[in-house]
LUMKESE-124055 format. One record per residue: residue number from 1; residue in one letter; chain; x, y, z of N, C-alpha, C in turn. Coordinates in Angstrom, 3 decimals, decimal comma, m for minus. Layout:
N
resi NUM resn a chain A n_east X n_north Y n_up Z ca_east X ca_north Y ca_up Z c_east X c_north Y c_up Z .
...
//
This chain:
76
resi 1 resn m chain A n_east 0,020 n_north 0,088 n_up 0,381 ca_east 0,477 ca_north m1,014 ca_up 2,083 c_east 0,157 c_north m0,416 c_up 3,513 .
resi 2 resn n chain A n_east m0,083 n_north 1,387 n_up 2,567 ca_east 0,067 ca_north 2,361 ca_up 4,383 c_east m1,437 c_north 1,524 c_up 5,242 .
resi 3 resn e chain A n_east m2,622 n_north 1,088 n_up 3,850 ca_east m3,706 ca_north 1,084 ca_up 4,801 c_east m3,745 c_north m0,347 c_up 5,926 .
resi 4 resn i chain A n_east m2,749 n_north m0,807 n_up 5,839 ca_east m3,203 ca_north m1,840 ca_up 6,706 c_east m2,373 c_north m1,749 c_up 8,289 .
resi 5 resn t chain A n_east m2,602 n_north m2,155 n_up 9,412 ca_east m3,015 ca_north m1,779 ca_up 10,525 c_east m0,761 c_north m2,484 c_up 11,365 .
resi 6 resn f chain A n_east m0,597 n_north m1,793 n_up 12,141 ca_east 0,483 ca_north m1,912 ca_up 12,407 c_east 0,814 c_north m3,631 c_up 12,949 .
resi 7 resn e chain A n_east m0,217 n_north m3,789 n_up 13,275 ca_east 0,077 ca_north m5,111 ca_up 13,956 c_east m0,084 c_north m6,829 c_up 12,586 .
resi 8 resn t chain A n_east m0,859 n_north m6,225 n_up 11,548 ca_east m1,187 ca_north m6,565 ca_up 10,255 c_east 0,333 c_north m7,048 c_up 9,868 .
resi 9 resn a chain A n_east 1,197 n_north m5,682 n_up 9,690 ca_east 2,245 ca_north m5,545 ca_up 8,828 c_east 3,100 c_north m6,677 c_up 9,637 .
resi 10 resn l chain A n_east 3,907 n_north m6,307 n_up 10,844 ca_east 4,445 ca_north m6,914 ca_up 11,825 c_east 4,129 c_north m8,427 c_up 11,461 .
resi 11 resn k chain A n_east 3,075 n_north m8,550 n_up 11,585 ca_east 2,929 ca_north m10,301 ca_up 11,374 c_east 3,044 c_north m10,800 c_up 10,117 .
resi 12 resn e chain A n_east 2,721 n_north m10,006 n_up 9,378 ca_east 3,559 ca_north m10,486 ca_up 8,001 c_east 4,908 c_north m10,190 c_up 7,451 .
resi 13 resn l chain A n_east 5,517 n_north m9,521 n_up 8,104 ca_east 6,905 ca_north m9,211 ca_up 8,536 c_east 7,354 c_north m10,550 c_up 9,314 .
resi 14 resn e chain A n_east 7,266 n_north m11,298 n_up 10,374 ca_east 7,259 ca_north m12,046 ca_up 10,649 c_east 7,256 c_north m13,312 c_up 10,009 .
resi 15 resn e chain A n_east 6,241 n_north m13,107 n_up 9,438 ca_east 6,271 ca_north m14,824 ca_up 8,297 c_east 7,075 c_north m14,376 c_up 7,181 .
resi 16 resn i chain A n_east 7,134 n_north m13,384 n_up 6,872 ca_east 8,202 ca_north m13,626 ca_up 5,480 c_east 9,764 c_north m13,666 c_up 5,903 .
resi 17 resn i chain A n_east 10,361 n_north m13,320 n_up 7,446 ca_east 11,331 ca_north m13,640 ca_up 7,612 c_east 11,604 c_north m15,011 c_up 8,119 .
resi 18 resn k chain A n_east 10,257 n_north m15,716 n_up 8,845 ca_east 10,798 ca_north m16,973 ca_up 8,862 c_east 10,643 c_north m17,806 c_up 7,185 .
resi 19 resn k chain A n_east 10,251 n_north m17,582 n_up 6,741 ca_east 10,507 ca_north m18,543 ca_up 5,021 c_east 11,760 c_north m18,044 c_up 4,657 .
resi 20 resn l chain A n_east 12,253 n_north m16,314 n_up 4,749 ca_east 13,274 ca_north m17,027 ca_up 4,555 c_east 15,003 c_north m16,906 c_up 5,214 .
resi 21 resn e chain A n_east 14,671 n_north m16,955 n_up 6,508 ca_east 15,332 ca_north m17,848 ca_up 7,551 c_east 15,232 c_north m19,691 c_up 7,339 .
resi 22 resn s chain A n_east 14,165 n_north m20,222 n_up 6,434 ca_east 13,806 ca_north m21,302 ca_up 6,623 c_east 14,886 c_north m22,153 c_up 5,487 .
resi 23 resn g chain A n_east 15,221 n_north m21,290 n_up 4,137 ca_east 16,296 ca_north m21,047 ca_up 3,172 c_east 16,045 c_north m22,198 c_up 2,055 .
resi 24 resn s chain A n_east 13,912 n_north m22,226 n_up 2,286 ca_east 13,812 ca_north m23,590 ca_up 1,131 c_east 12,808 c_north m22,953 c_up m0,288 .
resi 25 resn i chain A n_east 12,836 n_north m21,599 n_up m0,028 ca_east 12,396 ca_north m20,450 ca_up m1,529 c_east 13,733 c_north m20,226 c_up m1,995 .
resi 26 resn p chain A n_east 12,799 n_north m20,512 n_up m3,469 ca_east 14,271 ca_north m20,066 ca_up m4,319 c_east 14,509 c_north m18,678 c_up m4,587 .
resi 27 resn l chain A n_east 15,852 n_north m18,176 n_up m5,011 ca_east 15,994 ca_north m16,910 ca_up m5,342 c_east 15,773 c_north m16,007 c_up m5,286 .
resi 28 resn e chain A n_east 14,539 n_north m15,720 n_up m6,453 ca_east 13,856 ca_north m14,986 ca_up m6,772 c_east 13,126 c_north m14,941 c_up m6,448 .
resi 29 resn e chain A n_east 11,862 n_north m15,978 n_up m5,660 ca_east 11,170 ca_north m15,776 ca_up m4,852 c_east 11,697 c_north m14,949 c_up m3,455 .
resi 30 resn a chain A n_east 12,711 n_north m15,171 n_up m3,027 ca_east 13,782 ca_north m14,614 ca_up m1,395 c_east 13,827 c_north m13,719 c_up m2,025 .
resi 31 resn i chain A n_east 13,876 n_north m13,096 n_up m3,011 ca_east 14,502 ca_north m11,309 ca_up m3,583 c_east 12,822 c_north m10,699 c_up m3,106 .
resi 32 resn n chain A n_east 12,050 n_north m11,115 n_up m3,975 ca_east 10,202 ca_north m10,423 ca_up m3,667 c_east 10,032 c_north m10,864 c_up m2,025 .
resi 33 resn e chain A n_east 10,389 n_north m11,760 n_up m1,315 ca_east 9,683 ca_north m11,706 ca_up m0,222 c_east 10,693 c_north m10,514 c_up 0,661 .
resi 34 resn y chain A n_east 12,019 n_north m10,639 n_up 0,200 ca_east 13,113 ca_north m9,470 ca_up 0,742 c_east 12,567 c_north m8,054 c_up 0,362 .
resi 35 resn t chain A n_east 11,817 n_north m8,074 n_up m0,816 ca_east 11,212 ca_north m6,599 ca_up m0,820 c_east 10,246 c_north m6,433 c_up m0,244 .
resi 36 resn d chain A n_east 9,499 n_north m7,529 n_up m0,427 ca_east 7,909 ca_north m7,207 ca_up 0,504 c_east 8,235 c_north m7,264 c_up 2,024 .
resi 37 resn a chain A n_east 9,302 n_north m7,293 n_up 2,878 ca_east 9,997 ca_north m6,980 ca_up 4,195 c_east 9,983 c_north m6,072 c_up 4,538 .
resi 38 resn m chain A n_east 11,314 n_north m5,429 n_up 3,399 ca_east 11,542 ca_north m3,990 ca_up 3,303 c_east 10,057 c_north m2,931 c_up 3,384 .
resi 39 resn n chain A n_east 9,164 n_north m3,331 n_up 2,742 ca_east 8,227 ca_north m2,105 ca_up 2,237 c_east 7,447 c_north m2,174 c_up 3,930 .
resi 40 resn l chain A n_east 7,004 n_north m3,372 n_up 4,563 ca_east 6,595 ca_north m3,554 ca_up 5,526 c_east 7,543 c_north m2,947 c_up 6,551 .
resi 41 resn v chain A n_east 8,507 n_north m2,996 n_up 6,327 ca_east 9,426 ca_north m2,589 ca_up 7,629 c_east 8,991 c_north m0,698 c_up 7,334 .
resi 42 resn k chain A n_east 9,314 n_north m0,480 n_up 6,645 ca_east 8,813 ca_north 0,863 ca_up 5,960 c_east 7,562 c_north 2,195 c_up 6,915 .
resi 43 resn v chain A n_east 6,154 n_north 0,690 n_up 6,449 ca_east 4,836 ca_north 0,881 ca_up 6,825 c_east 4,855 c_north 0,573 c_up 8,666 .
resi 44 resn c chain A n_east 5,643 n_north 0,048 n_up 9,061 ca_east 5,880 ca_north 0,090 ca_up 10,709 c_east 6,576 c_north 1,134 c_up 11,531 .
resi 45 resn q chain A n_east 7,597 n_north 1,257 n_up 10,914 ca_east 8,252 ca_north 2,602 ca_up 11,124 c_east 7,900 c_north 3,564 c_up 11,168 .
resi 46 resn e chain A n_east 6,742 n_north 3,919 n_up 9,908 ca_east 5,863 ca_north 5,075 ca_up 10,182 c_east 5,140 c_north 5,184 c_up 11,143 .
resi 47 resn k chain A n_east 3,913 n_north 3,702 n_up 10,635 ca_east 3,229 ca_north 3,995 ca_up 12,349 c_east 4,104 c_north 4,261 c_up 13,121 .
resi 48 resn l chain A n_east 4,694 n_north 3,574 n_up 14,039 ca_east 5,749 ca_north 3,542 ca_up 14,792 c_east 6,290 c_north 5,520 c_up 15,736 .
resi 49 resn d chain A n_east 6,489 n_north 5,947 n_up 13,983 ca_east 6,950 ca_north 7,673 ca_up 14,376 c_east 5,109 c_north 8,104 c_up 14,544 .
resi 50 resn h chain A n_east 4,795 n_north 7,737 n_up 13,612 ca_east 3,262 ca_north 8,834 ca_up 14,297 c_east 2,917 c_north 8,186 c_up 15,085 .
resi 51 resn a chain A n_east 2,343 n_north 6,851 n_up 16,011 ca_east 2,638 ca_north 6,404 ca_up 17,490 c_east 3,166 c_north 7,712 c_up 18,382 .
resi 52 resn t chain A n_east 4,271 n_north 7,605 n_up 18,614 ca_east 5,241 ca_north 8,026 ca_up 19,070 c_east 4,720 c_north 10,322 c_up 18,744 .
resi 53 resn e chain A n_east 4,493 n_north 10,691 n_up 17,914 ca_east 4,448 ca_north 11,904 ca_up 17,958 c_east 2,810 c_north 11,815 c_up 18,616 .
resi 54 resn q chain A n_east 1,623 n_north 10,900 n_up 18,834 ca_east 0,410 ca_north 11,306 ca_up 19,480 c_east 1,214 c_north 11,363 c_up 20,992 .
resi 55 resn v chain A n_east 2,041 n_north 10,027 n_up 21,494 ca_east 1,976 ca_north 10,032 ca_up 22,170 c_east 2,754 c_north 11,135 c_up 23,031 .
resi 56 resn n chain A n_east 3,578 n_north 11,987 n_up 22,331 ca_east 4,234 ca_north 12,680 ca_up 22,806 c_east 3,194 c_north 14,373 c_up 22,835 .
resi 57 resn k chain A n_east 1,681 n_north 14,728 n_up 22,935 ca_east 0,838 ca_north 15,390 ca_up 23,311 c_east m0,133 c_north 15,113 c_up 23,556 .
resi 58 resn i chain A n_east m0,495 n_north 16,016 n_up 24,154 ca_east m1,685 ca_north 15,923 ca_up 25,520 c_east m2,864 c_north 17,294 c_up 24,822 .
resi 59 resn l chain A n_east m3,601 n_north 16,921 n_up 25,221 ca_east m5,075 ca_north 17,882 ca_up 24,847 c_east m4,908 c_north 19,126 c_up 26,113 .
resi 60 resn s chain A n_east m4,344 n_north 21,051 n_up 25,815 ca_east m4,303 ca_north 21,396 ca_up 27,083 c_east m5,690 c_north 21,571 c_up 26,991 .
resi 61 resn e chain A n_east m5,928 n_north 22,439 n_up 28,045 ca_east m7,497 ca_north 23,024 ca_up 28,404 c_east m8,314 c_north 23,231 c_up 27,288 .
resi 62 resn s chain A n_east m7,230 n_north 24,324 n_up 25,968 ca_east m8,501 ca_north 25,010 ca_up 25,690 c_east m9,147 c_north 23,987 c_up 24,489 .
resi 63 resn g chain A n_east m7,851 n_north 22,766 n_up 24,338 ca_east m8,736 ca_north 21,763 ca_up 23,474 c_east m7,678 c_north 21,621 c_up 22,323 .
resi 64 resn e chain A n_east m6,705 n_north 22,223 n_up 22,547 ca_east m5,529 ca_north 22,206 ca_up 21,050 c_east m4,313 c_north 21,817 c_up 21,774 .
resi 65 resn l chain A n_east m3,855 n_north 20,896 n_up 20,785 ca_east m3,176 ca_north 19,877 ca_up 20,790 c_east m1,175 c_north 20,568 c_up 21,476 .
resi 66 resn e chain A n_east m0,997 n_north 19,935 n_up 21,996 ca_east 0,598 ca_north 20,431 ca_up 22,815 c_east 1,722 c_north 19,388 c_up 23,236 .
resi 67 resn d chain A n_east 2,906 n_north 20,307 n_up 23,039 ca_east 4,354 ca_north 19,173 ca_up 23,686 c_east 3,613 c_north 18,702 c_up 25,297 .
resi 68 resn f chain A n_east 4,321 n_north 17,699 n_up 25,514 ca_east 3,798 ca_north 17,407 ca_up 26,682 c_east 4,938 c_north 17,845 c_up 27,817 .
resi 69 resn k chain A n_east 4,981 n_north 18,373 n_up 28,388 ca_east 6,579 ca_north 18,657 ca_up 29,354 c_east 6,032 c_north 18,817 c_up 30,779 .
resi 70 resn v chain A n_east 6,989 n_north 18,238 n_up 31,727 ca_east 6,871 ca_north 18,282 ca_up 33,067 c_east 7,809 c_north 18,892 c_up 33,450 .
resi 71 resn s chain A n_east 7,116 n_north 19,712 n_up 34,308 ca_east 8,093 ca_north 20,916 ca_up 35,081 c_east 9,195 c_north 20,107 c_up 36,059 .
resi 72 resn e chain A n_east 9,928 n_north 20,414 n_up 36,366 ca_east 10,936 ca_north 19,854 ca_up 38,046 c_east 10,244 c_north 20,309 c_up 39,469 .
resi 73 resn s chain A n_east 8,974 n_north 21,032 n_up 39,506 ca_east 8,420 ca_north 21,367 ca_up 40,487 c_east 7,896 c_north 20,108 c_up 40,679 .
resi 74 resn e chain A n_east 7,265 n_north 19,259 n_up 39,915 ca_east 5,887 ca_north 18,193 ca_up 40,140 c_east 6,587 c_north 16,878 c_up 40,190 .
resi 75 resn n chain A n_east 8,334 n_north 17,085 n_up 40,023 ca_east 8,166 ca_north 15,817 ca_up 40,069 c_east 8,912 c_north 15,886 c_up 42,176 .
resi 76 resn s chain A n_east 8,770 n_north 16,784 n_up 42,305 ca_east 9,407 ca_north 16,317 ca_up 43,971 c_east 8,820 c_north 16,551 c_up 44,587 .
//
């Protein structure tokens, strides 16, 4: 399931939530849908965590990734 995009996982998660909120599916199917939803939440969280890591990095002049830091003097 990690091969899907964040957007696809989110869309599938929204569809599952609609099904579960409708209350019109049998209990066993609801349990399966809930399990699938929890897996999709995990995929989304992992992708968000990875994106956060990437956003917190910038390329230095040497071409290496390093943490982005803004000094106090640049903000004034």
